[in-house]
N, C-alpha and C positions, 0 to 999 in steps of 0.2 A: 504494500500500500504506500502511496505517495504521502509525504508529510510536509507540513509547513512548520519549520522550526522557529525558535524565538528570533533568530536573525532575519529570516524571511518575513516574519510577522512585522518586525520593526521596519524593514525596507518598504513593505506594502503600506504600513501606516504613514511613514514619512512621505511616500509618493502621493498618497491620498490627500495629505495636508498641503504639500507643495510639489505639484507635478513637474515643475521645472528645475528641481534640485539637480545639481551637477553630481555625477557619479562619485567624484572625489569627496564631495561633502557627505554623501551617504556612506562611503567607505570609512571616512574618519569617524562618523557617528556610531557605526556598528563594529568598528575595529577590524575591518578587512581591507585587502588591497582593492584597487579599482578594478583590475581584471576579475577578481573573485565576485565583486558586486555585480559587474556586468554579466557574468555567467549566471548568477542567481536570478537576475532580472530577466535574462533570456529564458531561463527555465520556467520562471513564474508566468511569462507570456505564453510559452509553448503549452503549459499545463492549463491555460485558461484562467489562472487566478487574476492576472492583470490582462484586461481585455482592450485597453486603449488609454490614451492620454488626451485630456480635453481641457479647453479653456472654460472657465466659469463666466457666463455672460450676464450682465445686468439687463434683464428684459425691459425694464422701465425706460432705460436709455434708448432702447430700440422701438419705443412707443407701443410695446405690448403690455398694456396697463391692466388688463383683466386676466386673472387666473381663476379658473373654474374647474370643479370636479363634476363630471357628468356621469350619472348612473344610467345605464342602458339595460333595458329588458328586451331580450329576443323572444319571439314567439315559439321557436323550436331550435334544437341544436343543429339542424341541417343548415342553418344560416351562419353558424359559428365561424367557419373559415373565411367566408366572404366578408363578414363584418370585421374580423380582425385585419384582414388585408386592406380594406378601405380605411380603417382607423389608422393603421400604421403608415399608409401612404399620405395621409393628410398632414401638411406641414404644421398646422396649429396644434395638433394632438402630440403631446410630449410623451405620454405614457399610456399604455393599454394593459389593463389587468382583468383577468377573469376573477370573479368574486363569489362568495357565498352571501346569503342574506338577501336584502332587497336588491333586485336587479341581477343581471348575469355578468355585467362588465362595468368597470369604472374607467373613465378617461380623465387624464389631467390635460388641460388645455390652456394655452396662453393665446390671447387675441387682443386686438387693438382697443376695442370698446364694446359697449353693449349692442351696438348695431351689428358689428361683425360677429358677435356671439349669437345673436338672433339668427343671422344668416347661416352660421355653422349648425345650429340646432335644427333649422329647417332642413338642411342637407342630411344630417344624421337621421332625422325622423323619416326620411324618404328611402333610406337604405333598406334593401330587402330583409325582411325578418324583424325589423325594429318595431316593437310593440309600444314602447314608452320610454321617455327619458325624464330624468329628474336632476336638476342642476343646483349646485351650491357654489356661489361666488365667494371667493376669498376676499376678506376685508383687510386682513393684516397677516403677514408671515413672520414668525419669530425664529423658525429654524427650517432650513431646507438644505439637504445634503444628499450626495450619492455615496458618501463614505460609509463603510460598514465597520463594525468592531472587528479587529483582527487579533487572533491569538494563535499560538502554536496548535496545530490540529492535524488530523488525518483528512486528506481530501476525499471527497466522494463524487461520483458522477451526478450531474444534475439533469440528465436526460433519460 
């Protein structure tokens, strides 16, 4: 079984916090050589632990002022794949999740204003199989992150 040891966990945590850290800074912090850190990072990428490096963008500066969570109910599971494909292809939809409880899916959306939100909702409601939507507009955001807690562990397949 593949493992994430304490050093790998520290490397991942550091990269989540500051994705542009230089390898020599990481090496100094974890007590390894730069080539050793580079090899560990390569292996973490190959094993799918690190899946990319991204800039964090301020959506408000790009005039995407409305964040909304849209719960969607599909009438049958036969529309599942088509719904997911449409949602994933839409640029304003940031996240697509299958859920339990009320609805079958929840979408995280960023859009310019309530007019563009209304237009998006009208589109979604016309997608095959969509029975109902319910929206919650975000008033304030106090924490938003893609970072996950990282500890030494045994890896497992996610598929």
